[in-house]
Structure formats: C-alpha cells, structure tokens
Backbone as numpy.savetxt, mean C-alpha at the origin, in Angstrom:
# Nx Ny Nz CAx CAy CAz Cx Cy Cz
14.97 6.13 6.84 14.21 5.74 5.67 13.02 4.86 6.08
13.28 3.78 6.85 12.20 2.89 7.27 11.23 3.61 8.20
11.76 4.46 9.06 10.90 5.21 9.97 10.01 6.19 9.20
10.53 6.75 8.11 9.74 7.65 7.26 8.58 6.88 6.63
8.85 5.68 6.14 7.77 4.86 5.58 6.73 4.55 6.65
7.17 4.20 7.84 6.23 3.92 8.95 5.38 5.15 9.26
5.98 6.33 9.18 5.23 7.56 9.41 4.14 7.72 8.34
4.48 7.43 7.10 3.49 7.53 6.01 2.38 6.49 6.15
2.72 5.35 6.74 1.74 4.27 6.91 0.89 4.43 8.17
1.20 5.41 8.97 0.55 5.61 10.27 -0.98 5.70 10.17
-1.51 6.29 9.12 -2.96 6.47 9.00 -3.67 5.30 8.33
-2.93 4.27 7.93 -3.55 3.08 7.34 -4.15 2.25 8.48
-5.44 1.90 8.39 -6.05 1.10 9.46 -5.30 -0.23 9.64
-4.79 -0.44 10.85 -3.96 -1.62 11.10 -4.32 -2.30 12.42
-4.27 -3.61 12.41 -4.44 -4.38 13.65 -3.15 -4.37 14.45
-2.04 -4.31 13.76 -0.72 -4.16 14.39 0.01 -3.10 13.58
0.55 -2.06 14.23 1.15 -0.95 13.49 2.38 -1.37 12.69
2.64 -0.60 11.65 3.82 -0.84 10.83 5.05 -0.42 11.61
6.07 -1.29 11.60 7.31 -1.03 12.32 8.48 -1.57 11.51
9.64 -0.92 11.61 10.83 -1.50 10.98 11.19 -2.79 11.71
11.48 -3.84 10.95 11.86 -5.11 11.56 13.29 -5.51 11.22
13.84 -4.91 10.20 15.23 -5.11 9.77 15.54 -3.96 8.83
16.82 -3.70 8.56 17.13 -2.62 7.61 16.44 -2.87 6.26
15.72 -1.87 5.80 15.03 -1.99 4.52 13.76 -2.82 4.59
13.28 -3.12 5.80 12.09 -3.95 5.95 11.15 -3.35 6.97
9.88 -3.28 6.60 8.83 -2.76 7.47 7.69 -3.76 7.43
7.13 -4.06 8.60 6.00 -5.00 8.65 4.85 -4.41 9.45
3.65 -4.80 9.05 2.45 -4.41 9.78 1.33 -5.35 9.42
0.24 -5.22 10.11 -0.92 -6.08 9.89 -2.12 -5.17 9.66
-2.59 -5.12 8.42 -3.68 -4.20 8.09 -5.02 -4.73 8.57
-5.95 -3.80 8.70 -7.30 -4.12 9.18 -8.09 -4.92 8.15
-7.90 -4.61 6.86 -8.68 -5.28 5.82 -7.96 -5.15 4.48
-8.60 -5.69 3.44 -7.99 -5.69 2.11 -7.79 -4.28 1.56
-8.75 -3.38 1.80 -8.59 -1.99 1.32 -7.36 -1.34 1.96
-7.17 -1.60 3.24 -6.00 -1.05 3.94 -4.71 -1.67 3.40
-4.75 -2.95 3.05 -3.57 -3.60 2.48 -3.19 -2.96 1.15
-4.19 -2.64 0.33 -3.93 -1.97 -0.95 -3.34 -0.59 -0.70
-3.91 0.16 0.23 -3.40 1.50 0.54 -1.96 1.43 1.02
-1.66 0.50 1.91 -0.29 0.35 2.43 0.67 -0.03 1.31
0.24 -0.93 0.45 1.10 -1.36 -0.67 1.44 -0.18 -1.57
0.45 0.66 -1.87 0.70 1.79 -2.77 1.59 2.84 -2.12
1.49 3.01 -0.81 2.39 3.93 -0.11 3.82 3.42 -0.21
4.01 2.13 -0.01 5.36 1.56 -0.08 5.90 1.58 -1.51
5.05 1.28 -2.48 5.48 1.29 -3.89 5.92 2.70 -4.28
5.24 3.70 -3.79 5.60 5.09 -4.11 7.03 5.39 -3.68
7.46 4.82 -2.57 8.82 5.06 -2.08 9.88 4.52 -3.04
9.54 3.53 -3.86 10.42 2.96 -4.88 11.70 2.34 -4.29
11.70 2.05 -3.00 12.85 1.39 -2.38 12.44 0.06 -1.76
11.16 -0.20 -1.79 10.64 -1.36 -1.09 9.93 -2.32 -2.04
10.16 -3.60 -1.83 9.33 -4.62 -2.43 8.19 -4.85 -1.45
7.02 -5.13 -1.95 5.84 -5.30 -1.10 5.43 -6.76 -1.11
5.29 -7.33 0.07 4.78 -8.69 0.21 3.49 -8.66 0.99
2.43 -9.23 0.43 1.14 -9.27 1.10 0.76 -10.73 1.32
0.58 -11.08 2.58 0.11 -12.42 2.93 -1.36 -12.34 3.27
-2.15 -13.28 2.74 -3.59 -13.28 2.97 -3.96 -14.53 3.76
-4.70 -14.32 4.83 -5.17 -15.43 5.66 -5.41 -14.97 7.08
-5.93 -15.87 7.89 -6.20 -15.54 9.28 -4.92 -15.25 10.05
-5.00 -14.27 10.94 -3.88 -13.94 11.83 -4.46 -13.80 13.23
-3.78 -14.43 14.18 -4.22 -14.40 15.57 -3.19 -13.62 16.38
-3.65 -12.59 17.07 -2.77 -11.74 17.88 -2.86 -12.16 19.34
-1.69 -12.21 19.99 -1.62 -12.53 21.40 -0.81 -11.45 22.10
-1.36 -10.93 23.17 -0.66 -9.90 23.95 0.26 -10.60 24.95
1.50 -10.09 25.02 2.48 -10.64 25.96 2.93 -9.51 26.87
2.67 -9.65 28.18 3.09 -8.66 29.17 4.40 -9.12 29.80
5.45 -8.31 29.65 6.75 -8.64 30.23 6.83 -8.12 31.66
7.69 -8.74 32.45 7.86 -8.36 33.86 8.31 -6.91 34.02
9.08 -6.41 33.05 9.58 -5.04 33.15 8.56 -3.99 32.70
7.33 -4.43 32.42 6.27 -3.51 32.04 6.06 -3.36 30.55
7.00 -3.86 29.75 6.83 -3.78 28.30 5.70 -4.71 27.86
5.04 -4.31 26.81 3.97 -5.13 26.24 4.35 -5.44 24.80
4.22 -6.68 24.43 4.49 -7.10 23.05 3.25 -7.81 22.52
3.15 -7.85 21.22 2.06 -8.58 20.58 2.69 -9.56 19.61
2.29 -10.82 19.73 2.76 -11.82 18.77 1.64 -12.10 17.79
2.01 -12.39 16.57 1.04 -12.68 15.52 1.36 -14.05 14.93
0.34 -14.88 14.82 0.52 -16.22 14.26 -0.66 -16.54 13.36
-0.46 -17.49 12.48 -1.54 -17.96 11.63 -1.13 -17.99 10.18
-2.01 -18.51 9.33 -1.69 -18.64 7.91 -1.37 -17.32 7.23
-2.02 -16.24 7.65 -1.73 -14.93 7.05 -0.29 -14.51 7.27
0.25 -14.82 8.45 1.66 -14.50 8.73 2.58 -15.36 7.88
2.27 -16.65 7.78 3.09 -17.55 6.95 3.10 -17.08 5.50
1.93 -16.71 5.01 1.86 -16.22 3.62 2.58 -14.89 3.47
2.52 -14.05 4.49 3.25 -12.79 4.46 4.75 -13.01 4.36
5.26 -13.97 5.13 6.69 -14.29 5.07 7.06 -14.82 3.68
6.21 -15.68 3.11 6.47 -16.20 1.77 6.47 -15.08 0.73
5.51 -14.17 0.83 5.42 -13.07 -0.13 6.63 -12.16 -0.06
7.21 -12.03 1.13 8.36 -11.14 1.32 9.68 -11.82 0.99
9.72 -13.13 0.91 10.97 -13.88 0.73 11.78 -13.55 -0.52
11.17 -13.51 -1.70 12.00 -13.37 -2.90 12.84 -12.11 -2.96
12.54 -11.13 -2.13 13.31 -9.89 -2.18 12.81 -8.98 -3.27
13.57 -7.95 -3.53 13.15 -6.92 -4.48 13.22 -7.44 -5.91
12.11 -7.34 -6.62 12.09 -7.66 -8.04 12.90 -6.60 -8.79
13.30 -6.93 -9.99 14.03 -5.95 -10.79 13.06 -4.94 -11.42
11.79 -5.27 -11.46 10.81 -4.37 -12.06 10.37 -3.31 -11.06
9.81 -2.25 -11.59 9.20 -1.25 -10.71 7.90 -1.83 -10.18
7.43 -1.29 -9.09 6.18 -1.74 -8.47 6.25 -3.22 -8.11
7.31 -3.58 -7.38 7.50 -4.97 -6.97 6.49 -5.33 -5.89
5.48 -6.08 -6.27 4.44 -6.50 -5.33 4.26 -8.01 -5.47
4.24 -8.70 -4.33 3.98 -10.14 -4.33 2.85 -10.43 -3.36
1.98 -11.36 -3.76 0.87 -11.79 -2.91 0.97 -13.29 -2.74
0.79 -13.75 -1.51 0.78 -15.18 -1.21 -0.48 -15.50 -0.41
-1.15 -16.59 -0.78 -2.37 -17.02 -0.10 -2.58 -18.51 -0.36
-3.50 -19.11 0.37 -3.82 -20.53 0.18 -4.30 -20.78 -1.25
-5.06 -19.85 -1.80 -5.53 -19.95 -3.18 -4.52 -19.25 -4.08
-3.58 -20.03 -4.61 -2.47 -19.46 -5.39 -2.96 -18.74 -6.64
-4.00 -19.26 -7.29 -4.52 -18.62 -8.50 -5.10 -17.25 -8.18
-5.89 -17.18 -7.12 -6.45 -15.88 -6.71 -5.34 -14.92 -6.31
-4.31 -15.43 -5.64 -3.18 -14.58 -5.24 -2.47 -14.02 -6.47
-2.28 -14.84 -7.50 -1.64 -14.36 -8.73 -2.47 -13.27 -9.39
-3.79 -13.42 -9.38 -4.65 -12.41 -9.99 -4.61 -11.11 -9.20
-4.66 -11.21 -7.89 -4.56 -10.00 -7.06 -3.21 -9.33 -7.27
-2.17 -10.13 -7.32 -0.82 -9.60 -7.53 -0.72 -8.87 -8.87
-1.32 -9.42 -9.91 -1.26 -8.79 -11.24 -1.91 -7.41 -11.22
-3.08 -7.30 -10.59 -3.76 -6.01 -10.54 -2.98 -5.03 -9.66
-2.45 -5.51 -8.53 -1.66 -4.64 -7.66 -0.40 -4.14 -8.37
0.21 -4.97 -9.20 1.38 -4.52 -9.96 1.00 -3.44 -10.97
-0.15 -3.61 -11.62 -0.59 -2.58 -12.57 -0.86 -1.26 -11.87
-1.59 -1.32 -10.76 -1.87 -0.09 -10.02 -0.56 0.48 -9.47
0.30 -0.39 -8.97 1.60 0.05 -8.46 2.45 0.71 -9.53
2.35 0.23 -10.74 3.10 0.83 -11.85 2.63 2.26 -12.09
1.33 2.46 -12.02 0.78 3.82 -12.16 1.38 4.72 -11.09
1.37 4.25 -9.85 1.86 5.04 -8.72 3.35 5.31 -8.85
4.12 4.29 -9.21 5.58 4.43 -9.21 6.12 5.30 -10.33
5.33 5.51 -11.37 5.83 6.27 -12.52 5.42 7.74 -12.51
4.76 8.19 -11.47 4.37 9.60 -11.41 5.59 10.49 -11.22
5.53 11.65 -11.85 6.59 12.64 -11.67 6.36 13.41 -10.38
7.38 14.11 -9.92 7.23 14.95 -8.73 6.15 16.01 -8.93
6.08 16.58 -10.13 5.07 17.59 -10.42 3.66 16.99 -10.33
3.49 15.78 -10.84 2.19 15.12 -10.75 1.84 14.82 -9.29
2.83 14.39 -8.50 2.58 14.12 -7.08 2.16 15.39 -6.34
2.76 16.53 -6.69 2.36 17.77 -6.03 0.87 18.04 -6.23
0.36 17.69 -7.39 -1.06 17.89 -7.68 -1.90 16.82 -6.99
-1.60 15.55 -7.23 -2.50 14.49 -6.75 -2.46 14.33 -5.23
-1.38 14.77 -4.59 -1.34 14.71 -3.12 -2.37 15.63 -2.48
-2.85 16.62 -3.23 -3.84 17.55 -2.71 -5.28 17.15 -3.04
-5.43 16.11 -3.85 -6.76 15.67 -4.25 -7.32 14.67 -3.25
-8.64 14.65 -3.14 -9.34 13.70 -2.28 -10.15 12.77 -3.19
-9.89 11.46 -3.13 -10.64 10.54 -3.99 -12.14 10.66 -3.78
-12.88 10.72 -4.89 -14.33 10.77 -4.83 -14.92 12.17 -4.69
-14.09 13.16 -4.37 -14.59 14.53 -4.22 -14.60 15.21 -5.59
-15.66 15.94 -5.84 -15.78 16.63 -7.13 -15.48 18.12 -6.94
-15.06 18.75 -8.05 -14.88 20.20 -8.05 -13.70 20.70 -7.25
-12.68 19.91 -7.11 -11.54 20.32 -6.29 -10.34 20.82 -7.09
-10.38 20.67 -8.41 -9.21 21.05 -9.20 -8.92 22.54 -9.15
-9.95 23.36 -9.09 -9.74 24.81 -9.03 -9.04 25.18 -7.72
-9.46 24.57 -6.62 -8.84 24.83 -5.31 -7.38 24.39 -5.31
-7.12 23.22 -5.87 -5.75 22.71 -5.95 -4.90 23.66 -6.80
-5.45 24.12 -7.90 -4.72 25.06 -8.77 -4.35 26.32 -8.00
-5.29 26.86 -7.22 -5.01 28.06 -6.42 -3.92 27.79 -5.38
-3.98 26.63 -4.73 -2.98 26.30 -3.72 -1.58 26.20 -4.32
-1.50 25.69 -5.55 -0.20 25.50 -6.19 0.22 26.68 -7.06
-0.68 27.63 -7.27 -0.35 28.77 -8.12 -0.24 28.40 -9.59
-1.07 27.44 -10.02 -1.08 27.03 -11.42 -2.52 27.11 -11.92
-2.71 26.88 -13.20 -4.06 26.97 -13.77 -4.84 25.68 -13.52
-6.17 25.78 -13.49 -6.98 24.56 -13.39 -6.72 23.59 -14.54
-6.38 24.14 -15.72 -6.07 23.28 -16.86 -4.80 22.47 -16.60
-3.81 23.08 -15.95 -2.58 22.36 -15.62 -2.86 21.24 -14.62
-3.75 21.52 -13.67 -4.15 20.48 -12.71 -4.84 19.34 -13.45
-5.77 19.69 -14.33 -6.50 18.69 -15.10 -5.55 17.81 -15.91
-4.58 18.44 -16.56 -3.61 17.67 -17.36 -2.77 16.75 -16.48
-2.39 17.23 -15.30 -1.60 16.40 -14.38 -2.42 15.19 -13.91
-3.69 15.41 -13.64 -4.57 14.32 -13.21 -4.68 13.27 -14.32
-4.86 13.72 -15.55 -4.98 12.80 -16.68 -3.66 12.05 -16.90
-2.55 12.78 -16.95 -1.23 12.16 -17.17 -0.88 11.14 -16.10
-1.24 11.45 -14.87 -0.86 10.60 -13.74 -1.75 9.37 -13.57
-2.83 9.30 -14.35 -3.80 8.20 -14.25 -4.37 8.09 -12.84
-4.52 9.22 -12.18 -4.99 9.24 -10.80 -6.40 8.66 -10.67
-7.31 9.06 -11.57 -8.67 8.52 -11.51 -8.68 7.02 -11.74
-7.87 6.56 -12.68 -7.81 5.12 -12.97 -7.26 4.34 -11.77
-6.26 4.93 -11.10 -5.72 4.28 -9.89 -6.82 4.07 -8.87
-7.57 5.14 -8.59 -8.58 5.06 -7.54 -9.78 4.23 -7.96
-9.99 4.06 -9.26 -11.04 3.15 -9.73 -10.59 1.69 -9.61
-9.29 1.44 -9.73 -8.76 0.08 -9.69 -8.48 -0.42 -8.27
-8.26 0.47 -7.34 -7.96 0.03 -5.96 -9.04 -0.89 -5.38
-10.34 -0.59 -5.53 -11.35 -1.52 -5.00 -11.29 -2.90 -5.67
-10.96 -2.95 -6.95 -10.82 -4.24 -7.63 -9.68 -5.04 -7.02
-8.57 -4.38 -6.74 -7.43 -5.06 -6.10 -7.83 -5.58 -4.72
-8.57 -4.78 -3.96 -9.02 -5.21 -2.63 -9.97 -6.39 -2.74
-10.87 -6.36 -3.71 -11.79 -7.49 -3.91 -11.02 -8.76 -4.22
-10.02 -8.66 -5.08 -9.22 -9.84 -5.41 -8.45 -10.36 -4.20
-7.96 -9.46 -3.35 -7.30 -9.91 -2.12 -8.29 -10.65 -1.22
-9.50 -10.13 -1.11 -10.51 -10.82 -0.27 -10.84 -12.19 -0.83
-10.84 -12.33 -2.15 -11.14 -13.62 -2.77 -10.03 -14.65 -2.54
-8.87 -14.20 -2.11 -7.76 -15.11 -1.81 -7.99 -15.90 -0.53
-8.87 -15.42 0.32 -9.06 -16.06 1.64 -9.70 -17.42 1.52
C-alpha cells in the first residue's frame, strides 16, 4: 500500500523522494509549494492517508557510510513543522490535511483551501476518475479524444468533468500553493 503511494508520487518534483517510513506513513520533501499541493492531492485520493505539510527551510546533508550506502538527513524548521502537521493522526473527516508553519494564521488558511480541494478529489467516483485521469490540465479540445479512448460520448465526458469539479480543482490548486508560500 505505502509502496503504491510512493510509486504514484514518483513524478512529483522532490528534493528528497517519497519513501515509506513506518506502516501507513510516507514522507518526502517536495521541490516547491506546487509540488506539495500535487503530492497532497495524490495522497488524499488514496483515502487511507492523512496529509501533513510542514512549511519552512530544510537543509539536506549527505551521509556516506563505510559500506557504500548513502543517506540524506534533513533538518530545519520545515522538518519540525512537518512532524507537527503529521502528529495528530488521521482526522475523522475525508480529505484529512494539516499544515504547520511559523505563521500559524497563514498555515490555517492554506490548510482550509487544501481541505476544500482535497474534498473535491476524495469524493470522485471511479467513473469520474476514469475520465479525469485522461485529461491534461490547461489543454483544450481533449474531451472528444477521451470519449473515444473510453468508448463513451463526448457529452458523457463533459458531464463527468462537470460533476467531478475537475476544472475547479485545477483552478484552486495555484491558490493553495500561493497560500503555502505565504506561510514561509
């Protein structure tokens, strides 16, 4: 399960790759706020993970072991905030997302938007996912191609896009990333 999530997170730009750290827990260090939002939505989609996002500086140190293994340690306020965000465990609500940062007010605002976007993602049906997984954000004129790939009508694709709030999700993701950047 955790390895499957790591596989899905593989394409998210990261300074340190996502890896299982304990049963039911995966950690990574994203390249920027947009990548943090993308990673959060991938985890929320799984509906088995609570998401904790720590905002702040992180310093990576390479450690070369005598046996040839290489490890990377991460330290700094971003790591401390990440641990705090992950502490409470899984919320009872869907789209459990927590944000921790030095600016608690900004973190609460980012968290609120991420929960709203996460709610959109977590409530999609399998049929809606079959459609939206084939769409590319920002590309126009793709619904006919998706309809042909799935053997359904373009109208069915259009209805799935509207029902799933896919356009609204992709319009809100930059706002969530902006709020995360404001937490710094």
